[in-house]
Structure formats: structure tokens, C-alpha cells
SEPA-764680 format. One record per atom (N, C-alpha, C): residue number from 1; residue in one letter; y negated, x negated, z. Coordinates in pm, whole numbers, plus 50000, padded with zeros to 5 digits. Layout:
<recs>
REC  seq  type     c2     c1     c3
REC  NUM     a      Y      X      Z
...
</recs>
This chain:
<recs>
REC  seq  type     c2     c1     c3
REC    1     x  50117  49915  50000
REC    1     x  50000  50000  50000
REC    1     x  49876  49910  50000
REC    2     x  49789  49929  49904
REC    2     x  49668  49849  49897
REC    2     x  49564  49904  49994
REC    3     x  49465  49825  50033
REC    3     x  49365  49873  50129
REC    3     x  49277  49985  50074
REC    4     x  49271  50003  49943
REC    4     x  49186  50106  49887
REC    4     x  49252  50243  49886
REC    5     x  49378  50249  49887
REC    5     x  49444  50380  49883
REC    5     x  49448  50439  50023
REC    6     x  49432  50568  50027
REC    6     x  49435  50638  50155
REC    6     x  49576  50688  50181
REC    7     x  49615  50688  50307
REC    7     x  49749  50741  50336
REC    7     x  49755  50890  50306
REC    8     x  49868  50934  50260
REC    8     x  49886  51073  50225
REC    8     x  49915  51155  50349
REC    9     x  49861  51276  50349
REC    9     x  49890  51368  50458
REC    9     x  49999  51463  50411
REC   10     x  50039  51554  50495
REC   10     x  50146  51646  50463
REC   10     x  50117  51736  50346
REC   11     x  49990  51768  50322
REC   11     x  49956  51860  50213
REC   11     x  49923  51786  50084
REC   12     x  49910  51655  50091
REC   12     x  49880  51581  49970
REC   12     x  49731  51569  49941
REC   13     x  49645  51614  50030
REC   13     x  49501  51602  50011
REC   13     x  49444  51517  50123
REC   14     x  49338  51448  50093
REC   14     x  49276  51365  50197
REC   14     x  49186  51451  50285
REC   15     x  49153  51400  50399
REC   15     x  49073  51473  50496
REC   15     x  48934  51502  50442
REC   16     x  48879  51409  50366
REC   16     x  48746  51428  50311
REC   16     x  48743  51547  50215
REC   17     x  48844  51562  50134
REC   17     x  48850  51674  50040
REC   17     x  48863  51806  50114
REC   18     x  48946  51810  50217
REC   18     x  48960  51934  50295
REC   18     x  48831  51971  50364
REC   19     x  48758  51873  50417
REC   19     x  48631  51900  50484
REC   19     x  48528  51952  50385
REC   20     x  48524  51890  50266
REC   20     x  48430  51934  50164
REC   20     x  48462  52076  50118
REC   21     x  48589  52107  50101
REC   21     x  48629  52241  50060
REC   21     x  48596  52342  50168
REC   22     x  48619  52308  50293
REC   22     x  48589  52398  50404
REC   22     x  48439  52424  50412
REC   23     x  48357  52321  50388
REC   23     x  48212  52337  50392
REC   23     x  48164  52427  50278
REC   24     x  48221  52408  50158
REC   24     x  48184  52494  50046
REC   24     x  48222  52638  50071
REC   25     x  48339  52660  50127
REC   25     x  48384  52796  50156
REC   25     x  48295  52859  50261
REC   26     x  48258  52784  50362
REC   26     x  48172  52837  50467
REC   26     x  48034  52872  50411
REC   27     x  47981  52789  50322
REC   27     x  47851  52817  50261
REC   27     x  47858  52941  50173
REC   28     x  47966  52956  50096
REC   28     x  47982  53076  50013
REC   28     x  47991  53200  50100
REC   29     x  48063  53191  50212
REC   29     x  48072  53305  50303
REC   29     x  47935  53341  50360
REC   30     x  47857  53240  50397
REC   30     x  47722  53265  50450
REC   30     x  47632  53327  50344
REC   31     x  47644  53281  50220
REC   31     x  47565  53340  50111
REC   31     x  47604  53485  50089
REC   32     x  47734  53513  50092
REC   32     x  47781  53651  50076
REC   32     x  47731  53739  50189
REC   33     x  47728  53684  50311
REC   33     x  47676  53760  50425
REC   33     x  47529  53793  50406
REC   34     x  47452  53697  50356
REC   34     x  47309  53720  50335
REC   34     x  47285  53830  50232
REC   35     x  47360  53827  50123
REC   35     x  47344  53928  50019
REC   35     x  47390  54065  50070
REC   36     x  47502  54068  50140
REC   36     x  47553  54194  50194
REC   36     x  47456  54254  50294
REC   37     x  47400  54171  50380
REC   37     x  47303  54219  50479
REC   37     x  47180  54275  50410
REC   38     x  47134  54209  50305
REC   38     x  47018  54257  50231
REC   38     x  47045  54394  50169
REC   39     x  47160  54410  50106
REC   39     x  47195  54538  50043
REC   39     x  47209  54647  50149
REC   40     x  47274  54616  50260
REC   40     x  47289  54716  50366
REC   40     x  47154  54755  50426
REC   41     x  47063  54658  50436
REC   41     x  46929  54689  50486
REC   41     x  46853  54781  50392
REC   42     x  46869  54759  50262
REC   42     x  46803  54846  50164
REC   42     x  46860  54988  50167
REC   43     x  46992  54997  50166
REC   43     x  47057  55128  50168
REC   43     x  47027  55199  50299
REC   44     x  47018  55124  50406
REC   44     x  46990  55181  50537
REC   44     x  46855  55248  50548
REC   45     x  46762  55214  50459
REC   45     x  46632  55282  50461
REC   45     x  46646  55429  50423
REC   46     x  46749  55461  50346
REC   46     x  46766  55597  50299
REC   46     x  46874  55675  50375
REC   47     x  46984  55611  50406
REC   47     x  47095  55681  50472
REC   47     x  47152  55597  50585
REC   48     x  47205  55663  50684
REC   48     x  47276  55601  50797
REC   48     x  47198  55486  50862
REC   49     x  47072  55513  50895
REC   49     x  46986  55412  50956
REC   49     x  47046  55352  51083
REC   50     x  47104  55439  51165
REC   50     x  47156  55396  51295
REC   50     x  47270  55296  51281
REC   51     x  47350  55308  51178
REC   51     x  47464  55219  51159
REC   51     x  47427  55096  51075
REC   52     x  47364  55118  50962
REC   52     x  47340  55009  50869
REC   52     x  47230  54913  50913
REC   53     x  47132  54961  50987
REC   53     x  47024  54873  51035
REC   53     x  47074  54761  51124
REC   54     x  47143  54794  51233
REC   54     x  47194  54687  51319
REC   54     x  47296  54596  51250
REC   55     x  47377  54652  51160
REC   55     x  47474  54568  51087
REC   55     x  47400  54468  50999
REC   56     x  47292  54511  50935
REC   56     x  47212  54420  50852
REC   56     x  47150  54309  50936
REC   57     x  47103  54343  51055
REC   57     x  47044  54242  51143
REC   57     x  47149  54139  51185
REC   58     x  47266  54186  51225
REC   58     x  47371  54094  51271
REC   58     x  47420  54005  51157
REC   59     x  47446  54063  51040
REC   59     x  47493  53982  50927
REC   59     x  47386  53882  50881
REC   60     x  47261  53923  50881
REC   60     x  47153  53831  50844
REC   60     x  47142  53714  50942
REC   61     x  47155  53744  51070
REC   61     x  47149  53639  51172
REC   61     x  47269  53545  51160
REC   62     x  47388  53599  51134
REC   62     x  47506  53514  51116
REC   62     x  47493  53426  50993
REC   63     x  47436  53480  50887
REC   63     x  47415  53399  50766
REC   63     x  47319  53284  50794
REC   64     x  47214  53309  50870
REC   64     x  47122  53201  50906
REC   64     x  47190  53098  50997
REC   65     x  47271  53145  51090
REC   65     x  47342  53056  51181
REC   65     x  47439  52966  51106
REC   66     x  47500  53020  51000
REC   66     x  47597  52943  50922
REC   66     x  47531  52865  50808
REC   67     x  47402  52856  50810
REC   67     x  47323  52775  50716
REC   67     x  47343  52818  50571
REC   68     x  47305  52941  50543
REC   68     x  47313  52992  50406
REC   68     x  47215  52918  50316
REC   69     x  47245  52916  50187
REC   69     x  47151  52858  50092
REC   69     x  47046  52961  50051
REC   70     x  47056  53081  50106
REC   70     x  46960  53189  50078
REC   70     x  46895  53237  50208
REC   71     x  46821  53151  50276
REC   71     x  46764  53192  50404
REC   71     x  46657  53300  50391
REC   72     x  46586  53303  50279
REC   72     x  46485  53407  50259
REC   72     x  46547  53544  50252
REC   73     x  46660  53554  50184
REC   73     x  46729  53682  50173
REC   73     x  46784  53724  50309
REC   74     x  46832  53630  50387
REC   74     x  46884  53662  50520
REC   74     x  46772  53710  50612
REC   75     x  46657  53644  50606
REC   75     x  46543  53687  50687
REC   75     x  46493  53825  50645
REC   76     x  46491  53849  50515
REC   76     x  46450  53980  50465
REC   76     x  46550  54088  50509
REC   77     x  46677  54055  50514
REC   77     x  46779  54149  50562
REC   77     x  46755  54184  50708
REC   78     x  46719  54085  50788
REC   78     x  46690  54111  50929
REC   78     x  46568  54203  50941
REC   79     x  46465  54174  50862
REC   79     x  46345  54259  50865
REC   79     x  46377  54401  50820
REC   80     x  46458  54415  50716
REC   80     x  46496  54549  50669
REC   80     x  46580  54622  50773
REC   81     x  46668  54552  50841
REC   81     x  46749  54614  50946
REC   81     x  46664  54666  51060
REC   82     x  46566  54588  51099
REC   82     x  46475  54632  51205
REC   82     x  46392  54751  51156
REC   83     x  46350  54746  51030
REC   83     x  46275  54857  50972
REC   83     x  46361  54984  50968
REC   84     x  46489  54970  50939
REC   84     x  46580  55085  50939
REC   84     x  46577  55156  51074
REC   85     x  46587  55079  51178
REC   85     x  46587  55138  51313
REC   85     x  46451  55201  51344
REC   86     x  46343  55135  51303
REC   86     x  46210  55191  51327
REC   86     x  46189  55322  51250
REC   87     x  46241  55328  51126
REC   87     x  46232  55453  51050
REC   87     x  46307  55564  51122
REC   88     x  46424  55531  51174
REC   88     x  46501  55630  51248
REC   88     x  46425  55678  51372
REC   89     x  46363  55587  51443
REC   89     x  46285  55624  51562
REC   89     x  46169  55715  51522
REC   90     x  46102  55683  51412
REC   90     x  45991  55769  51365
REC   90     x  46041  55907  51326
REC   91     x  46154  55915  51260
REC   91     x  46209  56045  51222
REC   91     x  46245  56128  51344
REC   92     x  46306  56066  51442
REC   92     x  46348  56139  51561
REC   92     x  46226  56188  51639
REC   93     x  46125  56105  51652
REC   93     x  46008  56148  51729
REC   93     x  45922  56248  51652
REC   94     x  45921  56240  51519
REC   94     x  45837  56330  51440
REC   94     x  45889  56473  51440
REC   95     x  46016  56491  51407
REC   95     x  46065  56628  51398
REC   95     x  46202  56649  51463
REC   96     x  46248  56557  51542
REC   96     x  46371  56575  51617
REC   96     x  46497  56571  51533
REC   97     x  46492  56514  51412
REC   97     x  46610  56507  51328
REC   97     x  46663  56365  51322
REC   98     x  46789  56351  51286
REC   98     x  46850  56219  51274
REC   98     x  46869  56179  51128
REC   99     x  46811  56257  51035
REC   99     x  46828  56226  50893
REC   99     x  46704  56269  50817
REC  100     x  46696  56226  50690
REC  100     x  46587  56267  50604
REC  100     x  46599  56415  50574
REC  101     x  46486  56479  50560
REC  101     x  46486  56621  50527
REC  101     x  46379  56645  50420
REC  102     x  46419  56708  50310
REC  102     x  46325  56735  50201
REC  102     x  46254  56868  50218
REC  103     x  46300  56953  50308
REC  103     x  46237  57084  50326
REC  103     x  46159  57092  50454
</recs>
């Protein structure tokens, strides 16, 4: 065995490759969380404010914690989630309803 070759592990991949793959997977997961949180925050403005708002806040915060490459989208998702809850509070205090009403 020459000094330049790395010893083989049980799976046939070196530790550096596994770490790099794990980091890429984690970043993709964080990016997906940021996008999902943003979409849930947008949808939450119209329907199911009580459920989708807090979920958007939590997913946006997790995406930021996991160092997403889309931090602006994650921050916007958090803002939209908080706005969802505020819209719900305004609806409840205005006319005592838990949903939008066109009539």
C-alpha cells in the first residue's frame, strides 16, 4: 500500500466522500424546508391560519438553523407565518369567526 492511497472502509467509500455527501444532503433538506415553509406561509394567509402559520415559522427557523442556501426565503417564511397568526387574531377579534367570510 503506497502512502497516497487511503485505506478502504467497509462500504468502499472514503470518509471525506461520505461527509461531503452528508453535507450536500443536509443542505438540500434545509433548502426544501425553506421553500416548503414559504409556500405554507403563503397558503396560510388564505386558509387554515392556525395550523399553517406556526408550521411555517418552525420550518423556516429549522432551515435557518441548518444553514440553508436560501436564508431570505426562510426569513420570509417566518414573517409570513407570524402574519398568518396575526390575520387569524384580527379575524377573531373583528367578527368572532375562525375563517374568512365573504358575506
